PDBQT receptor file of N, H, CA, C and O in Angstrom, charges set to zero:
ATOM      1  N   MET A   1       0.813  -1.184   0.000  1.00  0.00    +0.000 N 
ATOM      2  CA  MET A   1       0.000   0.000   0.000  1.00  0.00    +0.000 C 
ATOM      3  C   MET A   1       0.868   1.265   0.000  1.00  0.00    +0.000 C 
ATOM      4  O   MET A   1       0.570   2.246  -0.682  1.00  0.00    +0.000 OA
ATOM      5  N   LYS A   2       1.947   1.212   0.783  1.00  0.00    +0.000 N 
ATOM      6  H   LYS A   2       2.190   0.415   1.337  1.00  0.00    +0.000 HD
ATOM      7  CA  LYS A   2       2.824   2.383   0.841  1.00  0.00    +0.000 C 
ATOM      8  C   LYS A   2       3.405   2.702  -0.533  1.00  0.00    +0.000 C 
ATOM      9  O   LYS A   2       3.530   3.868  -0.908  1.00  0.00    +0.000 OA
ATOM     10  N   ARG A   3       3.758   1.663  -1.275  1.00  0.00    +0.000 N 
ATOM     11  H   ARG A   3       3.657   0.716  -0.970  1.00  0.00    +0.000 HD
ATOM     12  CA  ARG A   3       4.331   1.858  -2.613  1.00  0.00    +0.000 C 
ATOM     13  C   ARG A   3       3.313   2.531  -3.533  1.00  0.00    +0.000 C 
ATOM     14  O   ARG A   3       3.659   3.429  -4.301  1.00  0.00    +0.000 OA
ATOM     15  N   LEU A   4       2.064   2.093  -3.449  1.00  0.00    +0.000 N 
ATOM     16  H   LEU A   4       1.784   1.364  -2.825  1.00  0.00    +0.000 HD
ATOM     17  CA  LEU A   4       1.002   2.671  -4.268  1.00  0.00    +0.000 C 
ATOM     18  C   LEU A   4       0.803   4.148  -3.944  1.00  0.00    +0.000 C 
ATOM     19  O   LEU A   4       0.682   4.981  -4.842  1.00  0.00    +0.000 OA
ATOM     20  N   LEU A   5       0.769   4.459  -2.656  1.00  0.00    +0.000 N 
ATOM     21  H   LEU A   5       0.867   3.782  -1.927  1.00  0.00    +0.000 HD
ATOM     22  CA  LEU A   5       0.602   5.856  -2.255  1.00  0.00    +0.000 C 
ATOM     23  C   LEU A   5       1.788   6.710  -2.673  1.00  0.00    +0.000 C 
ATOM     24  O   LEU A   5       1.617   7.872  -3.042  1.00  0.00    +0.000 OA
ATOM     25  N   LYS A   6       2.980   6.148  -2.620  1.00  0.00    +0.000 N 
ATOM     26  H   LYS A   6       3.118   5.204  -2.320  1.00  0.00    +0.000 HD
ATOM     27  CA  LYS A   6       4.171   6.885  -3.038  1.00  0.00    +0.000 C 
ATOM     28  C   LYS A   6       4.114   7.199  -4.530  1.00  0.00    +0.000 C 
ATOM     29  O   LYS A   6       4.442   8.308  -4.949  1.00  0.00    +0.000 OA
ATOM     30  N   LYS A   7       3.698   6.218  -5.326  1.00  0.00    +0.000 N 
ATOM     31  H   LYS A   7       3.432   5.316  -4.985  1.00  0.00    +0.000 HD
ATOM     32  CA  LYS A   7       3.582   6.448  -6.772  1.00  0.00    +0.000 C 
ATOM     33  C   LYS A   7       2.511   7.486  -7.085  1.00  0.00    +0.000 C 
ATOM     34  O   LYS A   7       2.687   8.330  -7.965  1.00  0.00    +0.000 OA
ATOM     35  N   LEU A   8       1.404   7.415  -6.359  1.00  0.00    +0.000 N 
ATOM     36  H   LEU A   8       1.261   6.730  -5.645  1.00  0.00    +0.000 HD
ATOM     37  CA  LEU A   8       0.333   8.393  -6.556  1.00  0.00    +0.000 C 
ATOM     38  C   LEU A   8       0.831   9.787  -6.220  1.00  0.00    +0.000 C 
ATOM     39  O   LEU A   8       0.555  10.740  -6.947  1.00  0.00    +0.000 OA
ATOM     40  N   ASN A   9       1.561   9.909  -5.126  1.00  0.00    +0.000 N 
ATOM     41  H   ASN A   9       1.785   9.135  -4.535  1.00  0.00    +0.000 HD
ATOM     42  CA  ASN A   9       2.101  11.202  -4.723  1.00  0.00    +0.000 C 
ATOM     43  C   ASN A   9       3.061  11.745  -5.781  1.00  0.00    +0.000 C 
ATOM     44  O   ASN A   9       3.019  12.932  -6.103  1.00  0.00    +0.000 OA
ATOM     45  N   GLN A  10       3.918  10.888  -6.319  1.00  0.00    +0.000 N 
ATOM     46  H   GLN A  10       3.952   9.924  -6.057  1.00  0.00    +0.000 HD
ATOM     47  CA  GLN A  10       4.860  11.317  -7.348  1.00  0.00    +0.000 C 
ATOM     48  C   GLN A  10       4.145  11.786  -8.604  1.00  0.00    +0.000 C 
ATOM     49  O   GLN A  10       4.519  12.795  -9.202  1.00  0.00    +0.000 OA
ATOM     50  N   GLN A  11       3.117  11.049  -8.997  1.00  0.00    +0.000 N 
ATOM     51  H   GLN A  11       2.814  10.229  -8.511  1.00  0.00    +0.000 HD
ATOM     52  CA  GLN A  11       2.375  11.421 -10.195  1.00  0.00    +0.000 C 
ATOM     53  C   GLN A  11       1.645  12.742  -9.984  1.00  0.00    +0.000 C 
ATOM     54  O   GLN A  11       1.645  13.600 -10.866  1.00  0.00    +0.000 OA
ATOM     55  N   LEU A  12       1.029  12.907  -8.832  1.00  0.00    +0.000 N 
ATOM     56  H   LEU A  12       1.029  12.210  -8.115  1.00  0.00    +0.000 HD
ATOM     57  CA  LEU A  12       0.355  14.171  -8.534  1.00  0.00    +0.000 C 
ATOM     58  C   LEU A  12       1.347  15.329  -8.530  1.00  0.00    +0.000 C 
ATOM     59  O   LEU A  12       1.047  16.408  -9.041  1.00  0.00    +0.000 OA
ATOM     60  N   ALA A  13       2.513  15.110  -7.961  1.00  0.00    +0.000 N 
ATOM     61  H   ALA A  13       2.756  14.234  -7.546  1.00  0.00    +0.000 HD
ATOM     62  CA  ALA A  13       3.522  16.169  -7.903  1.00  0.00    +0.000 C 
ATOM     63  C   ALA A  13       3.938  16.603  -9.295  1.00  0.00    +0.000 C 
ATOM     64  O   ALA A  13       4.156  17.791  -9.533  1.00  0.00    +0.000 OA
ATOM     65  N   ARG A  14       4.051  15.659 -10.218  1.00  0.00    +0.000 N 
ATOM     66  H   ARG A  14       3.874  14.694 -10.025  1.00  0.00    +0.000 HD
ATOM     67  CA  ARG A  14       4.406  16.013 -11.602  1.00  0.00    +0.000 C 
ATOM     68  C   ARG A  14       3.296  16.803 -12.283  1.00  0.00    +0.000 C 
ATOM     69  O   ARG A  14       3.562  17.730 -13.047  1.00  0.00    +0.000 OA
ATOM     70  N   GLU A  15       2.047  16.428 -12.001  1.00  0.00    +0.000 N 
ATOM     71  H   GLU A  15       1.831  15.675 -11.380  1.00  0.00    +0.000 HD
ATOM     72  CA  GLU A  15       0.926  17.046 -12.699  1.00  0.00    +0.000 C 
ATOM     73  C   GLU A  15       0.502  18.389 -12.115  1.00  0.00    +0.000 C 
ATOM     74  O   GLU A  15       0.223  19.325 -12.863  1.00  0.00    +0.000 OA
ATOM     75  N   VAL A  16       0.449  18.497 -10.772  1.00  0.00    +0.000 N 
ATOM     76  H   VAL A  16       0.676  17.736 -10.164  1.00  0.00    +0.000 HD
ATOM     77  CA  VAL A  16      -0.088  19.716 -10.168  1.00  0.00    +0.000 C 
ATOM     78  C   VAL A  16       0.910  20.464  -9.303  1.00  0.00    +0.000 C 
ATOM     79  O   VAL A  16       0.614  21.561  -8.830  1.00  0.00    +0.000 OA
ATOM     80  N   GLY A  17       2.081  19.895  -9.090  1.00  0.00    +0.000 N 
ATOM     81  H   GLY A  17       2.321  19.004  -9.475  1.00  0.00    +0.000 HD
ATOM     82  CA  GLY A  17       3.088  20.545  -8.257  1.00  0.00    +0.000 C 
ATOM     83  C   GLY A  17       3.174  19.887  -6.884  1.00  0.00    +0.000 C 
ATOM     84  O   GLY A  17       2.239  19.235  -6.419  1.00  0.00    +0.000 OA
ATOM     85  N   THR A  18       4.317  20.080  -6.262  1.00  0.00    +0.000 N 
ATOM     86  H   THR A  18       5.076  20.610  -6.640  1.00  0.00    +0.000 HD
ATOM     87  CA  THR A  18       4.599  19.424  -4.991  1.00  0.00    +0.000 C 
ATOM     88  C   THR A  18       3.658  19.867  -3.875  1.00  0.00    +0.000 C 
ATOM     89  O   THR A  18       3.181  19.039  -3.098  1.00  0.00    +0.000 OA
ATOM     90  N   THR A  19       3.393  21.153  -3.795  1.00  0.00    +0.000 N 
ATOM     91  H   THR A  19       3.780  21.825  -4.426  1.00  0.00    +0.000 HD
ATOM     92  CA  THR A  19       2.554  21.672  -2.717  1.00  0.00    +0.000 C 
ATOM     93  C   THR A  19       1.131  21.151  -2.811  1.00  0.00    +0.000 C 
ATOM     94  O   THR A  19       0.572  20.691  -1.816  1.00  0.00    +0.000 OA
ATOM     95  N   LYS A  20       0.543  21.218  -3.990  1.00  0.00    +0.000 N 
ATOM     96  H   LYS A  20       0.997  21.592  -4.799  1.00  0.00    +0.000 HD
ATOM     97  CA  LYS A  20      -0.827  20.737  -4.161  1.00  0.00    +0.000 C 
ATOM     98  C   LYS A  20      -0.908  19.227  -3.971  1.00  0.00    +0.000 C 
ATOM     99  O   LYS A  20      -1.906  18.718  -3.462  1.00  0.00    +0.000 OA
ATOM    100  N   ALA A  21       0.126  18.517  -4.371  1.00  0.00    +0.000 N 
ATOM    101  H   ALA A  21       0.938  18.931  -4.784  1.00  0.00    +0.000 HD
ATOM    102  CA  ALA A  21       0.159  17.066  -4.179  1.00  0.00    +0.000 C 
ATOM    103  C   ALA A  21       0.189  16.741  -2.688  1.00  0.00    +0.000 C 
ATOM    104  O   ALA A  21      -0.492  15.818  -2.243  1.00  0.00    +0.000 OA
ATOM    105  N   ALA A  22       0.962  17.482  -1.924  1.00  0.00    +0.000 N 
ATOM    106  H   ALA A  22       1.515  18.233  -2.286  1.00  0.00    +0.000 HD
ATOM    107  CA  ALA A  22       1.044  17.255  -0.480  1.00  0.00    +0.000 C 
ATOM    108  C   ALA A  22      -0.308  17.505   0.193  1.00  0.00    +0.000 C 
ATOM    109  O   ALA A  22      -0.707  16.765   1.093  1.00  0.00    +0.000 OA
ATOM    110  N   VAL A  23      -1.002  18.543  -0.244  1.00  0.00    +0.000 N 
ATOM    111  H   VAL A  23      -0.678  19.144  -0.974  1.00  0.00    +0.000 HD
ATOM    112  CA  VAL A  23      -2.322  18.843   0.304  1.00  0.00    +0.000 C 
ATOM    113  C   VAL A  23      -3.307  17.725  -0.044  1.00  0.00    +0.000 C 
ATOM    114  O   VAL A  23      -4.086  17.295   0.806  1.00  0.00    +0.000 OA
ATOM    115  N   ALA A  24      -3.272  17.263  -1.273  1.00  0.00    +0.000 N 
ATOM    116  H   ALA A  24      -2.639  17.613  -1.964  1.00  0.00    +0.000 HD
ATOM    117  CA  ALA A  24      -4.173  16.196  -1.708  1.00  0.00    +0.000 C 
ATOM    118  C   ALA A  24      -3.900  14.901  -0.951  1.00  0.00    +0.000 C 
ATOM    119  O   ALA A  24      -4.834  14.201  -0.559  1.00  0.00    +0.000 OA
ATOM    120  N   MET A  25      -2.623  14.580  -0.745  1.00  0.00    +0.000 N 
ATOM    121  H   MET A  25      -1.865  15.149  -1.064  1.00  0.00    +0.000 HD
ATOM    122  CA  MET A  25      -2.267  13.361  -0.017  1.00  0.00    +0.000 C 
ATOM    123  C   MET A  25      -2.682  13.462   1.452  1.00  0.00    +0.000 C 
ATOM    124  O   MET A  25      -3.118  12.471   2.038  1.00  0.00    +0.000 OA
ATOM    125  N   ALA A  26      -2.552  14.632   2.042  1.00  0.00    +0.000 N 
ATOM    126  H   ALA A  26      -2.197  15.436   1.565  1.00  0.00    +0.000 HD
ATOM    127  CA  ALA A  26      -2.980  14.815   3.432  1.00  0.00    +0.000 C 
ATOM    128  C   ALA A  26      -4.485  14.609   3.549  1.00  0.00    +0.000 C 
ATOM    129  O   ALA A  26      -4.956  13.984   4.499  1.00  0.00    +0.000 OA
ATOM    130  N   LYS A  27      -5.234  15.131   2.594  1.00  0.00    +0.000 N 
ATOM    131  H   LYS A  27      -4.851  15.640   1.823  1.00  0.00    +0.000 HD
ATOM    132  CA  LYS A  27      -6.689  14.946   2.588  1.00  0.00    +0.000 C 
ATOM    133  C   LYS A  27      -7.036  13.465   2.421  1.00  0.00    +0.000 C 
ATOM    134  O   LYS A  27      -7.948  12.958   3.074  1.00  0.00    +0.000 OA
ATOM    135  N   LEU A  28      -6.313  12.786   1.554  1.00  0.00    +0.000 N 
ATOM    136  H   LEU A  28      -5.572  13.198   1.024  1.00  0.00    +0.000 HD
ATOM    137  CA  LEU A  28      -6.531  11.356   1.331  1.00  0.00    +0.000 C 
ATOM    138  C   LEU A  28      -6.266  10.563   2.616  1.00  0.00    +0.000 C 
ATOM    139  O   LEU A  28      -7.043   9.674   2.964  1.00  0.00    +0.000 OA
ATOM    140  N   ARG A  29      -5.185  10.876   3.314  1.00  0.00    +0.000 N 
ATOM    141  H   ARG A  29      -4.553  11.598   3.032  1.00  0.00    +0.000 HD
ATOM    142  CA  ARG A  29      -4.873  10.196   4.581  1.00  0.00    +0.000 C 
ATOM    143  C   ARG A  29      -5.955  10.459   5.626  1.00  0.00    +0.000 C 
ATOM    144  O   ARG A  29      -6.360   9.552   6.354  1.00  0.00    +0.000 OA
ATOM    145  N   GLU A  30      -6.419  11.709   5.694  1.00  0.00    +0.000 N 
ATOM    146  H   GLU A  30      -6.090  12.446   5.103  1.00  0.00    +0.000 HD
ATOM    147  CA  GLU A  30      -7.474  12.075   6.642  1.00  0.00    +0.000 C 
ATOM    148  C   GLU A  30      -8.759  11.286   6.360  1.00  0.00    +0.000 C 
ATOM    149  O   GLU A  30      -9.391  10.768   7.281  1.00  0.00    +0.000 OA
ATOM    150  N   ASP A  31      -9.132  11.201   5.099  1.00  0.00    +0.000 N 
ATOM    151  H   ASP A  31      -8.619  11.622   4.351  1.00  0.00    +0.000 HD
ATOM    152  CA  ASP A  31     -10.331  10.450   4.724  1.00  0.00    +0.000 C 
ATOM    153  C   ASP A  31     -10.168   8.962   5.026  1.00  0.00    +0.000 C 
ATOM    154  O   ASP A  31     -11.111   8.310   5.475  1.00  0.00    +0.000 OA
ATOM    155  N   ALA A  32      -8.985   8.431   4.784  1.00  0.00    +0.000 N 
ATOM    156  H   ALA A  32      -8.219   8.960   4.419  1.00  0.00    +0.000 HD
ATOM    157  CA  ALA A  32      -8.735   7.012   5.054  1.00  0.00    +0.000 C 
ATOM    158  C   ALA A  32      -8.828   6.722   6.544  1.00  0.00    +0.000 C 
ATOM    159  O   ALA A  32      -9.361   5.685   6.940  1.00  0.00    +0.000 OA
ATOM    160  N   ARG A  33      -8.322   7.618   7.369  1.00  0.00    +0.000 N 
ATOM    161  H   ARG A  33      -7.889   8.461   7.047  1.00  0.00    +0.000 HD
ATOM    162  CA  ARG A  33      -8.408   7.423   8.819  1.00  0.00    +0.000 C 
ATOM    163  C   ARG A  33      -9.848   7.520   9.300  1.00  0.00    +0.000 C 
ATOM    164  O   ARG A  33     -10.233   6.834  10.247  1.00  0.00    +0.000 OA
ATOM    165  N   ALA A  34     -10.644   8.363   8.660  1.00  0.00    +0.000 N 
ATOM    166  H   ALA A  34     -10.331   8.921   7.891  1.00  0.00    +0.000 HD
ATOM    167  CA  ALA A  34     -12.043   8.490   9.046  1.00  0.00    +0.000 C 
ATOM    168  C   ALA A  34     -12.825   7.229   8.708  1.00  0.00    +0.000 C 
ATOM    169  O   ALA A  34     -13.764   6.868   9.418  1.00  0.00    +0.000 OA
ATOM    170  N   ILE A  35     -12.443   6.561   7.628  1.00  0.00    +0.000 N 
ATOM    171  H   ILE A  35     -11.681   6.854   7.051  1.00  0.00    +0.000 HD
ATOM    172  CA  ILE A  35     -13.125   5.349   7.187  1.00  0.00    +0.000 C 
ATOM    173  C   ILE A  35     -12.628   4.120   7.944  1.00  0.00    +0.000 C 
ATOM    174  O   ILE A  35     -13.402   3.196   8.195  1.00  0.00    +0.000 OA
ATOM    175  N   ALA A  36     -11.363   4.098   8.306  1.00  0.00    +0.000 N 
ATOM    176  H   ALA A  36     -10.734   4.848   8.103  1.00  0.00    +0.000 HD
ATOM    177  CA  ALA A  36     -10.724   2.921   8.905  1.00  0.00    +0.000 C 
ATOM    178  C   ALA A  36     -11.445   2.367  10.134  1.00  0.00    +0.000 C 
ATOM    179  O   ALA A  36     -11.610   1.150  10.209  1.00  0.00    +0.000 OA
ATOM    180  N   PRO A  37     -11.882   3.166  11.093  1.00  0.00    +0.000 N 
ATOM    181  CA  PRO A  37     -12.540   2.582  12.264  1.00  0.00    +0.000 C 
ATOM    182  C   PRO A  37     -13.795   1.785  11.917  1.00  0.00    +0.000 C 
ATOM    183  O   PRO A  37     -14.107   0.807  12.596  1.00  0.00    +0.000 OA
ATOM    184  N   GLN A  38     -14.503   2.177  10.894  1.00  0.00    +0.000 N 
ATOM    185  H   GLN A  38     -14.250   2.971  10.342  1.00  0.00    +0.000 HD
ATOM    186  CA  GLN A  38     -15.692   1.448  10.474  1.00  0.00    +0.000 C 
ATOM    187  C   GLN A  38     -15.313   0.065   9.969  1.00  0.00    +0.000 C 
ATOM    188  O   GLN A  38     -16.005  -0.908  10.266  1.00  0.00    +0.000 OA
ATOM    189  N   ASN A  39     -14.238  -0.040   9.220  1.00  0.00    +0.000 N 
ATOM    190  H   ASN A  39     -13.675   0.751   8.979  1.00  0.00    +0.000 HD
ATOM    191  CA  ASN A  39     -13.808  -1.311   8.655  1.00  0.00    +0.000 C 
ATOM    192  C   ASN A  39     -13.098  -2.188   9.670  1.00  0.00    +0.000 C 
ATOM    193  O   ASN A  39     -13.046  -3.406   9.498  1.00  0.00    +0.000 OA
ATOM    194  N   SER A  40     -12.552  -1.598  10.723  1.00  0.00    +0.000 N 
ATOM    195  H   SER A  40     -12.595  -0.609  10.863  1.00  0.00    +0.000 HD
ATOM    196  CA  SER A  40     -11.787  -2.384  11.681  1.00  0.00    +0.000 C 
ATOM    197  C   SER A  40     -12.683  -3.286  12.520  1.00  0.00    +0.000 C 
ATOM    198  O   SER A  40     -12.181  -4.221  13.145  1.00  0.00    +0.000 OA
ATOM    199  N   LEU A  41     -13.978  -3.042  12.557  1.00  0.00    +0.000 N 
ATOM    200  H   LEU A  41     -14.385  -2.282  12.050  1.00  0.00    +0.000 HD
ATOM    201  CA  LEU A  41     -14.891  -3.871  13.333  1.00  0.00    +0.000 C 
ATOM    202  C   LEU A  41     -15.212  -5.181  12.633  1.00  0.00    +0.000 C 
ATOM    203  O   LEU A  41     -15.617  -6.144  13.283  1.00  0.00    +0.000 OA
ATOM    204  N   LYS A  42     -15.041  -5.233  11.339  1.00  0.00    +0.000 N 
ATOM    205  H   LYS A  42     -14.712  -4.450  10.811  1.00  0.00    +0.000 HD
ATOM    206  CA  LYS A  42     -15.366  -6.443  10.580  1.00  0.00    +0.000 C 
ATOM    207  C   LYS A  42     -14.393  -7.558  10.932  1.00  0.00    +0.000 C 
ATOM    208  O   LYS A  42     -13.182  -7.346  10.990  1.00  0.00    +0.000 OA
ATOM    209  N   GLY A  43     -14.930  -8.733  11.163  1.00  0.00    +0.000 N 
ATOM    210  H   GLY A  43     -15.914  -8.905  11.116  1.00  0.00    +0.000 HD
ATOM    211  CA  GLY A  43     -14.102  -9.893  11.389  1.00  0.00    +0.000 C 
ATOM    212  C   GLY A  43     -13.577 -10.046  12.803  1.00  0.00    +0.000 C 
ATOM    213  O   GLY A  43     -12.878 -11.018  13.091  1.00  0.00    +0.000 OA
ATOM    214  N   LYS A  44     -13.891  -9.122  13.689  1.00  0.00    +0.000 N 
ATOM    215  H   LYS A  44     -14.459  -8.333  13.455  1.00  0.00    +0.000 HD
ATOM    216  CA  LYS A  44     -13.421  -9.238  15.064  1.00  0.00    +0.000 C 
ATOM    217  C   LYS A  44     -14.427 -10.034  15.885  1.00  0.00    +0.000 C 
ATOM    218  O   LYS A  44     -15.626 -10.037  15.607  1.00  0.00    +0.000 OA
ATOM    219  N   HIS A  45     -13.913 -10.692  16.881  1.00  0.00    +0.000 N 
ATOM    220  H   HIS A  45     -12.939 -10.690  17.107  1.00  0.00    +0.000 HD
ATOM    221  CA  HIS A  45     -14.766 -11.468  17.770  1.00  0.00    +0.000 C 
ATOM    222  C   HIS A  45     -15.451 -10.536  18.755  1.00  0.00    +0.000 C 
ATOM    223  O   HIS A  45     -14.866  -9.536  19.169  1.00  0.00    +0.000 OA
ATOM    224  N   PRO A  46     -16.676 -10.849  19.133  1.00  0.00    +0.000 N 
ATOM    225  CA  PRO A  46     -17.367 -10.011  20.111  1.00  0.00    +0.000 C 
ATOM    226  C   PRO A  46     -16.656 -10.083  21.463  1.00  0.00    +0.000 C 
ATOM    227  O   PRO A  46     -16.178 -11.144  21.865  1.00  0.00    +0.000 OA
ATOM    228  N   THR A  47     -16.593  -8.958  22.152  1.00  0.00    +0.000 N 
ATOM    229  H   THR A  47     -16.981  -8.097  21.826  1.00  0.00    +0.000 HD
ATOM    230  CA  THR A  47     -15.906  -8.914  23.441  1.00  0.00    +0.000 C 
ATOM    231  C   THR A  47     -16.868  -9.038  24.607  1.00  0.00    +0.000 C 
ATOM    232  O   THR A  47     -16.436  -9.111  25.757  1.00  0.00    +0.000 OA
ATOM    233  N   ASP A  48     -18.146  -9.062  24.337  1.00  0.00    +0.000 N 
ATOM    234  H   ASP A  48     -18.497  -9.002  23.402  1.00  0.00    +0.000 HD
ATOM    235  CA  ASP A  48     -19.121  -9.140  25.422  1.00  0.00    +0.000 C 
ATOM    236  C   ASP A  48     -19.480 -10.559  25.810  1.00  0.00    +0.000 C 
ATOM    237  O   ASP A  48     -20.366 -10.757  26.641  1.00  0.00    +0.000 OA
ATOM    238  N   GLY A  49     -18.830 -11.537  25.246  1.00  0.00    +0.000 N 
ATOM    239  H   GLY A  49     -18.109 -11.377  24.571  1.00  0.00    +0.000 HD
ATOM    240  CA  GLY A  49     -19.097 -12.926  25.583  1.00  0.00    +0.000 C 
ATOM    241  C   GLY A  49     -20.162 -13.586  24.733  1.00  0.00    +0.000 C 
ATOM    242  O   GLY A  49     -20.392 -14.789  24.851  1.00  0.00    +0.000 OA
ATOM    243  N   SER A  50     -20.809 -12.822  23.884  1.00  0.00    +0.000 N 
ATOM    244  H   SER A  50     -20.622 -11.844  23.788  1.00  0.00    +0.000 HD
ATOM    245  CA  SER A  50     -21.842 -13.405  23.026  1.00  0.00    +0.000 C 
ATOM    246  C   SER A  50     -21.200 -14.137  21.860  1.00  0.00    +0.000 C 
ATOM    247  O   SER A  50     -20.029 -13.923  21.545  1.00  0.00    +0.000 OA
ATOM    248  N   THR A  51     -21.965 -14.988  21.236  1.00  0.00    +0.000 N 
ATOM    249  H   THR A  51     -22.916 -15.162  21.492  1.00  0.00    +0.000 HD
ATOM    250  CA  THR A  51     -21.460 -15.714  20.071  1.00  0.00    +0.000 C 
ATOM    251  C   THR A  51     -21.984 -15.062  18.807  1.00  0.00    +0.000 C 
ATOM    252  O   THR A  51     -23.090 -14.521  18.799  1.00  0.00    +0.000 OA
ATOM    253  N   PRO A  52     -21.205 -15.107  17.742  1.00  0.00    +0.000 N 
ATOM    254  CA  PRO A  52     -21.675 -14.507  16.489  1.00  0.00    +0.000 C 
ATOM    255  C   PRO A  52     -22.858 -15.282  15.926  1.00  0.00    +0.000 C 
ATOM    256  O   PRO A  52     -23.014 -16.469  16.209  1.00  0.00    +0.000 OA
ATOM    257  N   PRO A  53     -23.690 -14.619  15.131  1.00  0.00    +0.000 N 
ATOM    258  CA  PRO A  53     -24.879 -15.295  14.589  1.00  0.00    +0.000 C 
ATOM    259  C   PRO A  53     -24.541 -16.442  13.677  1.00  0.00    +0.000 C 
ATOM    260  O   PRO A  53     -25.440 -17.098  13.151  1.00  0.00    +0.000 OA
TER     261      PRO A  53
């Protein structure tokens, strides 16, 4: 994943400039962190002692 993000950052930097690429990548990271907690619940075992359906 890191390699993919690095390539995306390089391509953006060539097309729109380093500063705008950095801003876009920061926004992308922020959005990914906002989404991540929702996905992290999938596949985890319940902690309340109940059994999954």
